[in-house]
C-alpha positions, 0 to 999 in steps of 0.5 A: 766421755769413755772409761773403759769402754763405757759410755758416761752421762755427765749430770749436774757435775756428778759422773753417772754410768749409763745404766742401759749401756752397761746392761747392754755390755752384761747382756753381749757378754752373757750371750757370748759365753751362752750364760744366763744372770740372776740377781738378789736384791735388797736396798735396790729394791729390783732396780738391777732386775728392771736395769738389766731388763731394760734391754731388748732381747734380755730374757736370752741371757736374764733368768730371774731377779729376787726383791728380798728386802726383808730378813724373812724374804732372804731365808725363805726365798734364797736360804740365807741362814738365820743364824748368819742373819743373827751373827752378822746382820742383813748388811753383811759379807756373810749374808751378800755371799749367802744370798748370791749362792742361794740365787744361783741354787735356785735358779737356772743361771750360772752368774748371780750377783747381789745386793744389800746395804744401806740406803738411807736416809735412817738406819744407819750406825757407826760400824755400817753407816748409811751408804754401805753396800756389800755386793757378791758375785757368784759364778758356777763352778767358781769362788763368790766374790764380795766387795763393800762399798760406801757410795755417798750422797742421798737414798737415790744416788746410793741405790743408784751406783750399787746397781752401776757398781753390780753391772760393772762387777758382772762385768769385770767377772767376764772379763776376767773369763777371757 
């Protein structure tokens, strides 16, 4: 099955984007434009970096990944402000924006994507239920884009959908430049 040029894999009645196909398309788009990508992850625990480095030749377009699972890591590695975490929490638009912009400032990449969320099974609240994931895409010289998603399923499904959404967002950002 093909949707917007992506190959879909159907598993147990659930549509799942093939990470390799998405990551390859991201790599092609970045390479065509001479750009590099950096990622900042929390709830996906390196899953996004794993997806992109699974593509042969990704060293041409992937600069680095930050896995900042703890608040201290977000502060130390990405420059997230302690006041942001105190006021809004780790799973917030403000935090994911600072993660994406911090990765951009601390890397050689021209584009970044950041992910923070609640993958569960615990840790949710009425305001931020399990499956709540904030994503941000930052590009040098452009405004940072953010998106709140509410992904269904168990921990693995939520994390997988977050990685897929992050990759799709990079492709959308690249398509907007065409």
